[in-house]
C-alpha positions in Angstrom: -28.2 -10.6 2.5 -27.6 -10.6 6.1 -27.3 -13.3 8.7 -30.0 -12.5 10.9 -28.0 -13.1 14.0 -29.8 -13.8 17.3 -28.9 -10.0 18.6 -28.2 -7.0 16.6 -27.3 -3.3 17.4 -28.0 -0.6 14.9 -25.7 2.3 14.5 -27.5 5.3 13.1 -25.1 7.3 11.0 -25.3 11.1 11.1 -22.0 11.5 9.0 -19.4 11.3 11.7 -16.0 10.3 10.8 -16.0 7.5 13.5 -19.5 6.3 12.6 -17.9 3.0 11.0 -15.7 2.5 14.1 -18.7 2.3 16.4 -19.9 -0.8 14.4 -16.4 -2.2 14.4 -16.1 -2.0 18.2 -19.5 -3.5 18.6 -18.5 -6.5 16.4 -15.2 -7.0 18.2 -17.5 -7.9 21.3 -19.1 -10.6 19.2 -22.3 -8.6 18.7 -23.6 -8.0 15.2 -23.8 -4.4 14.2 -24.8 -2.6 11.1 -24.6 1.1 10.1 -27.8 2.6 8.7 -28.7 6.0 7.4 -30.0 8.8 9.6 -33.3 8.7 7.7 -34.2 5.0 8.4 -37.6 4.8 9.2 -39.3 3.3 12.5 -40.7 0.4 10.5 -37.2 -0.5 9.1 -35.8 -0.3 12.6 -38.5 -2.5 14.0 -38.2 -5.1 11.1 -34.3 -5.6 12.3 -35.6 -6.1 16.1 -32.5 -4.6 17.5 -31.4 -5.0 20.9 -29.9 -1.6 21.1 -29.4 1.6 18.9 -26.5 3.8 18.8 -26.7 7.4 17.5 -23.4 8.4 15.8 -21.6 11.6 15.9 -21.7 14.0 13.1 -20.3 17.2 11.7 -23.6 19.3 11.7 -24.8 21.4 14.7 -28.2 20.2 16.0 -29.2 23.9 15.9 -28.6 24.0 12.2 -31.8 24.2 10.0 -30.9 21.2 7.6 -29.4 19.2 10.6 -30.3 15.6 10.1 -32.6 14.1 12.5 -34.2 10.7 13.1 -37.8 10.3 13.8 -38.8 11.3 17.3 -40.6 8.2 17.8 -37.4 6.3 18.0 -37.1 7.3 21.7 -40.5 5.8 22.4 -39.6 2.3 21.2 -38.3 1.0 24.6 -35.2 -0.1 22.8 -32.0 1.0 24.7 -30.2 4.1 23.2 -26.7 5.2 23.4 -26.1 8.9 21.9 -22.4 9.7 21.0 -21.3 13.3 20.7 -23.9 14.7 18.2 -26.1 11.6 19.1 -26.3 12.9 22.6 -27.2 16.3 21.6 -29.9 15.1 19.1 -31.4 13.0 21.9 -31.4 16.1 24.3 -33.0 18.3 21.6 -35.5 15.9 20.4 -36.7 15.2 24.0 -37.1 19.0 25.2 -33.6 19.9 26.4 -31.4 22.7 25.1 -28.2 22.6 23.2 -26.1 25.6 22.8 -22.7 26.5 21.3 -20.1 25.5 24.1 -18.2 28.7 25.6 -15.1 26.6 25.4 -14.9 23.9 22.6 -13.3 20.7 23.3 -11.2 18.7 21.0 -8.7 15.7 21.5 -7.7 14.1 24.7 -9.7 15.2 27.7 -9.9 14.3 31.5 -13.5 13.1 32.2 -14.7 12.6 35.9 -17.4 9.7 36.1 -19.9 11.0 38.8 -22.0 7.8 38.9 -20.1 4.6 38.2 -23.2 2.6 37.5 -24.7 1.3 34.2 -22.2 2.8 31.5 -19.4 3.3 33.9 -19.5 0.3 35.9 -16.1 -1.1 36.9 -14.2 2.0 35.9 -12.1 4.4 37.9 -13.4 7.9 39.0 -11.8 9.5 35.9 -10.3 8.7 32.7 -9.0 10.3 29.6 -11.6 10.5 26.6 -11.6 11.9 23.0 -13.6 14.9 22.7 -14.6 16.6 19.4 -17.3 19.0 20.0 -18.3 22.8 19.5 -21.8 22.3 20.9 -22.9 21.0 24.4 -26.1 20.1 26.2 -27.2 23.1 28.4 -30.3 21.9 29.9 -31.4 18.1 30.1 -34.8 16.7 29.2 -37.1 15.7 32.1 -36.2 12.3 33.4 -32.3 12.7 32.5 -29.6 13.3 34.9 -25.8 14.0 34.5 -23.4 11.2 35.2 -20.0 12.5 34.0 -18.4 15.9 33.6 -15.0 17.5 32.3 -13.3 20.7 32.9 -15.4 22.7 30.2 -18.5 20.1 29.9 -21.0 19.8 32.8 -23.0 17.1 30.8 -20.1 14.9 29.6 -22.4 12.0 30.0 -26.2 11.7 30.7 -28.9 9.1 31.1 -32.6 8.3 31.7 -32.2 5.1 33.5 -36.0 4.5 33.4 -36.2 4.6 29.6 -32.7 3.0 29.0 -31.3 6.2 27.3 -27.8 7.3 27.6 -25.7 9.8 25.9 -21.8 10.6 26.2 -20.3 13.8 24.8 -17.0 12.1 24.1 -16.1 9.2 21.7 -15.9 5.8 23.2 -15.2 4.0 19.9 -11.9 5.7 19.3 -8.7 4.1 20.8 -7.8 7.6 22.6 -10.7 7.0 24.9 -8.8 4.9 27.3 -11.8 3.1 28.7 -14.0 3.1 25.7 -14.1 -0.6 25.0 -15.4 -0.9 28.6 -18.1 1.7 28.2 -19.3 -0.1 24.9 -19.5 -3.5 26.5 -21.4 -2.1 29.5 -23.8 -0.7 26.9 -24.1 -3.8 25.0 -24.3 -6.3 27.8 -25.4 -4.7 30.9 -28.0 -2.2 29.4 -29.0 -3.8 26.2 -28.6 -7.4 27.4 -27.0 -8.7 24.2 -25.3 -12.0 23.8 -22.0 -12.5 22.2 -23.2 -14.6 19.3 -21.6 -12.9 16.2 -18.7 -15.3 15.6 -16.9 -15.6 12.1 -16.7 -19.5 12.5 -20.4 -19.7 12.0 -20.7 -17.3 9.3 -20.3 -19.9 6.5 -22.4 -22.4 8.1 -25.3 -19.8 8.3 -24.6 -18.1 4.8 -24.4 -21.3 2.6 -28.0 -22.3 3.0 -29.2 -18.6 2.6 -27.5 -18.5 -0.6 -29.0 -21.9 -1.6 -32.4 -20.8 -0.7 -32.3 -17.6 -2.7 -30.7 -18.8 -5.8 -32.9 -21.7 -6.1 -32.2 -23.7 -9.3 -31.0 -20.6 -11.1 -27.3 -20.1 -12.4 -24.7 -17.8 -11.0 -21.9 -16.0 -12.6 -19.1 -15.2 -10.2 -16.6 -12.4 -10.6 -13.3 -13.6 -9.2 -10.2 -11.6 -9.1 -7.8 -13.9 -7.1 -8.2 -11.5 -4.0 -9.5 -12.9 -0.7 -13.0 -11.3 -1.1 -13.9 -12.7 -4.4 -12.4 -15.9 -3.9 -14.4 -16.5 -0.7 -17.5 -15.4 -2.3 -16.7 -18.2 -5.0 -16.0 -20.7 -2.5 -19.3 -20.1 -0.6 -21.5 -20.0 -3.6 -19.8 -23.2 -4.8 -20.6 -24.9 -1.3 -24.3 -23.6 -1.8 -25.0 -24.6 -5.6 -22.2 -26.5 -7.0 -22.3 -26.8 -10.6 -24.8 -23.9 -11.1 -21.7 -21.7 -10.4 -19.4 -20.4 -13.2 -16.5 -18.3 -12.1 -15.2 -15.5 -14.6 -11.6 -14.2 -14.2 -11.1 -10.8 -16.4 -7.6 -9.7 -17.0 -8.3 -6.1 -17.6 -4.5 -5.5 -18.2 -4.2 -3.5 -14.8 -3.1 -6.6 -12.8 0.1 -7.1 -10.9 3.4 -8.5 -12.3 2.6 -12.3 -13.0 -0.8 -12.2 -11.5 -3.1 -13.6 -14.3 -1.0 -16.9 -14.3 -0.8 -17.1 -10.5 -4.7 -16.5 -10.1 -5.6 -19.1 -12.9 -3.4 -21.5 -11.2 -5.1 -21.2 -7.7 -8.5 -21.3 -9.1 -7.7 -24.5 -10.9 -6.4 -26.1 -7.7 -9.5 -25.1 -6.0 -11.5 -26.8 -8.7 -13.7 -23.8 -9.5 -15.0 -23.9 -13.0 -13.6 -20.6 -14.4 -13.9 -18.6 -17.8 -10.7 -16.6 -18.3 -11.2 -13.5 -20.4 -8.1 -11.5 -21.5 -10.0 -8.1 -22.2 -6.6 -6.0 -21.7 -6.9 -4.2 -25.0 -10.5 -3.2 -24.6 -10.0 -1.8 -21.0 -7.0 0.2 -21.8 -8.5 1.4 -25.0 -11.3 2.7 -23.0 -9.2 4.4 -20.5 -7.0 6.2 -23.2 -7.1 10.1 -22.6 -9.0 9.6 -19.4 -7.3 11.3 -16.4 -10.1 11.9 -13.7 -10.0 9.2 -11.2 -13.8 8.8 -10.8 -14.3 8.5 -14.6 -11.6 5.9 -14.7 -13.5 4.0 -12.0 -16.8 4.3 -13.9 -15.5 3.2 -17.1 -13.7 0.2 -15.5 -17.1 -0.8 -13.9 -19.1 -0.5 -17.1 -16.4 -2.5 -19.1 -16.7 -5.3 -16.3 -20.4 -5.3 -16.7 -20.1 -5.6 -20.6 -17.7 -8.5 -20.1 -19.9 -10.5 -17.8 -22.9 -9.9 -20.1 -21.0 -11.2 -23.2 -19.8 -14.2 -21.2 -23.3 -14.9 -19.9 -24.8 -14.9 -23.3 -22.1 -17.1 -24.6 -22.2 -19.7 -22.0 -25.8 -19.9 -21.2 -28.5 -17.9 -19.2 -27.2 -16.7 -15.9 -29.6 -15.0 -13.6 -27.2 -14.0 -10.8 -23.9 -12.0 -10.7 -21.9 -13.0 -7.4 -19.4 -10.2 -6.1 -17.0 -9.7 -3.3 -18.5 -6.4 -2.1 -17.4 -5.4 1.5 -18.9 -3.2 3.9 -16.2 -0.5 3.6 -17.0 -0.3 -0.3 -20.5 0.4 0.5 -19.7 3.1 3.1 -17.1 4.7 0.9 -19.3 4.8 -2.1 -21.8 6.7 0.0 -25.1 4.9 0.2 -28.1 6.9 -0.6 -29.4 9.2 2.2 -26.1 9.3 4.1 -25.1 12.7 5.3 -21.4 11.5 4.6 -19.8 12.5 1.2 -18.6 9.9 -1.2 -15.0 9.2 -0.9 -14.7 7.1 -4.0 -16.9 5.0 -6.2 -16.0 1.3 -6.0 -16.4 -0.3 -9.4 -18.6 -3.1 -8.0 -20.9 -0.8 -5.9 -21.8 2.5 -7.4 -19.6 1.8 -10.3 -22.0 -0.7 -12.0 -24.2 0.7 -14.7 -27.9 0.9 -14.2 -28.6 -1.2 -17.4 -27.0 -4.3 -16.0 -29.7 -7.1 -15.8 -28.2 -9.6 -13.3 -29.6 -9.9 -9.9 -26.6 -9.3 -7.4 -25.6 -11.6 -4.7 -23.1 -10.1 -2.3 -22.6 -12.5 0.8 -19.8 -10.5 2.3 -21.5 -7.1 2.0 -21.9 -6.9 5.8 -18.4 -7.8 6.5 -15.0 -5.8 6.9 -11.8 -7.1 5.4 -10.3 -8.8 8.4 -13.6 -10.7 9.0 -13.5 -11.9 5.5 -10.2 -13.3 6.1 -11.2 -14.9 9.2 -14.1 -16.7 7.1 -11.6 -17.6 4.4 -9.4 -19.5 6.8 -12.4 -21.3 8.1 -13.6 -22.6 4.9 -10.1 -23.6 3.8 -9.1 -20.8 1.2 -5.5 -21.3 0.4 -2.9 -19.0 2.3 -1.6 -17.7 -1.2 -5.1 -16.0 -1.2 -5.7 -15.1 2.4 -2.1 -13.7 3.1 -2.4 -11.5 -0.2 -2.5 -7.7 0.3 -5.8 -6.1 -0.8 -5.9 -5.1 -4.5 -8.4 -2.7 -6.2 -10.7 -3.9 -8.5 -9.8 -1.3 -11.0 -6.2 -2.4 -10.4 -3.2 -0.4 -11.3 -5.5 2.3 -12.8 -6.0 3.9 -9.5 -2.2 3.7 -8.6 -1.5 5.7 -11.7 -2.3 9.4 -11.5 -3.7 10.9 -14.5 -4.0 9.1 -17.8 -3.1 5.2 -17.9 -0.2 4.9 -20.4 1.8 2.0 -21.4 4.9 3.5 -19.6 3.4 4.4 -16.5 1.7 1.1 -16.3 5.0 -0.7 -16.8 6.7 1.6 -14.2 3.7 1.1 -11.7 3.8 -2.6 -12.1 7.6 -3.2 -11.9 8.2 -0.9 -9.1 5.5 -2.4 -6.9 6.8 -5.8 -7.6 10.2 -4.7 -6.2 8.3 -3.1 -3.1 6.6 -6.5 -2.4 9.8 -8.5 -2.9 12.0 -6.3 -0.8 9.1 -6.5 2.1 9.0 -10.4 1.8 12.9 -10.7 2.0 12.7 -8.5 5.0 9.9 -10.4 6.5 7.6 -7.6 6.7 5.1 -8.4 3.8 2.7 -10.2 6.2 3.0 -7.6 8.8 1.6 -4.7 6.8 -1.6 -4.0 5.2 -0.8 -2.7 1.7 2.4 -1.8 -0.2 2.8 -0.7 -3.6 4.1 2.0 -6.2 2.4 5.1 -7.3 3.2 7.0 -10.5 2.0 10.1 -12.2 3.0 12.6 -14.8 5.7 14.6 -12.7 9.0 14.4 -13.9 12.4 15.1 -12.2 15.8 15.4 -13.3 18.2 12.7 -12.5 21.8 11.7 -13.5 22.2 8.4 -15.3 25.8 7.7 -15.9 27.3 11.1 -16.9 24.1 12.2 -18.5 21.2 14.5 -16.8 17.9 13.1 -17.8 14.2 13.8 -17.0 12.5 10.9 -15.5 9.2 9.8 -13.5 8.8 10.2 -9.9 7.8 7.0 -8.1 6.0 7.2 -4.7 6.0 4.4 -2.5 3.0 3.7 -0.3 2.9 1.2 2.7 0.2 1.3 5.2 -0.9 -0.6 8.2 -4.7 -1.1 9.0 -7.2 -3.3 10.6 -10.2 -3.1 8.3 -9.1 -0.5 5.7 -11.4 2.3 6.8 -8.4 3.9 8.6 -4.7 3.4 8.1 -1.4 4.7 9.3 1.8 4.9 7.2 4.5 2.2 8.1 7.8 3.4 9.6 10.4 1.5 7.6 14.2 1.4 8.3 16.4 3.7 6.2 18.3 0.8 5.1 15.2 -0.9 3.6 14.0 2.5 2.0 17.4 2.9 0.5 17.3 -0.7 -0.9 13.8 -0.1 -2.5 14.9 3.2 -4.1 18.0 2.0 -5.4 16.6 -1.1 -7.0 13.6 0.9 -8.6 15.8 3.6 -10.0 18.4 0.9 -11.3 15.9 -1.6 -12.5 12.9 0.4 -13.7 13.6 2.5 -17.0 12.8 6.0 -16.9 12.6 6.4 -13.1 14.9 9.2 -11.6 13.3 9.9 -8.1 11.7 7.6 -5.5 9.4 9.4 -2.6 7.8 7.9 0.4 4.2 8.6 1.3 3.9 9.5 5.1 0.1 10.4 5.0 -2.5 8.5 7.2 -6.2 7.8 6.3 -7.7 10.1 7.2 -7.0 12.6 5.8 -5.6 10.8 2.8 -7.1 7.7 1.4 -4.9 4.5 1.0 -5.2 4.5 -2.7 -4.1 7.6 -4.5 -7.2 7.9 -6.7 
């Protein structure tokens, strides 16, 4: 389900680590953008009626035998095209130019000189720092193309065919390290593709509610609600659309945060959403017993959720639809079919659902990032207790417990995470970070409790900052705060002897440990 905005720009994904950022930067300009697979057909492109197309970067060399390629006919559509890094090389190769291995590879911050400050580079100074990440470069250009920028080692750092509105840059304007990247993207959107800034979160609900109503008709909807901002926003939107045709279901899988079942039930009651509460703790934890593999844990949890939903649907009447709070990062990280990007992890509500489930899925937020969902939630009156909560994974604490989920590790993870959150609130930092929690695994370390040496668990604290969850950086806390958190955990949480702090960013790590 998509909004069908007035203007749309398609980003064709060739597996680049920054592909999702291109769509983000375009949306920040209030132009709707979607990431689509490299093997998207011409008919599918034309059906979307894009005002512009962006070809992403990617890890392959265009000279590789199995390099991903779009259809050659894409360049005959008379739709403005911007090729970024691999996208530039793909364009050059497809149209008769030559791409070779660069004599000197360029990675990181690079000074680029703009030789023609029109079109893409209008309003820019003569040179600027850009982010390069390439081993190949365009040696000769196709007929009709001309160079518009160069760097010390790349003579074709930017190219264009002004007649056919095809442009390419060898650097990455979407990353923050490219100082004038935002201006370059805006020039493509508004000067070249003639887009209008019509993608506004304030109008999302107004446009989505009638779409849900039309799609559902007079059928009934079961909405899985966890108490997080995603699923609660979906429930509120569906409730506006179909009213008493909606029944929410809140499943306690035994992997929730401390005090969460009672808190969520109270919020849903105040929102006057008809909700069925199911305490399925024993069955979920029973299914997870003896399971250590992260992907298998996610699969089992997704399957068990589906079984509970089906049982509730049979008990409370016929439901044709299952509404979920699936977001765009969930879809990307679960590696949509045909993408050259590898699967990062299976999300329980995307690839984790079993094939036998009979519900038709309705996912109104599937095209949004987390920060966009928060904006929608605020506009439709979702309580701050929901909108301000840190993101929490659907599989719950199972993905913050390394190895098998045991009663002891679950207790430690839950209690330690509660201490982390409470200390951040006391410091006034809870609302200023993206996520904060504790991780526990099977590693044991010697500690001294009283006068006795004792083996205990190692707890790792993870606190990150992010905009959309696709990338994240670890938060630099004061030594005093880290000390208080550590002291409380070792003193208050039984059988913990060591506390560590995770200082890995995403990438290369993920936010959740598994």
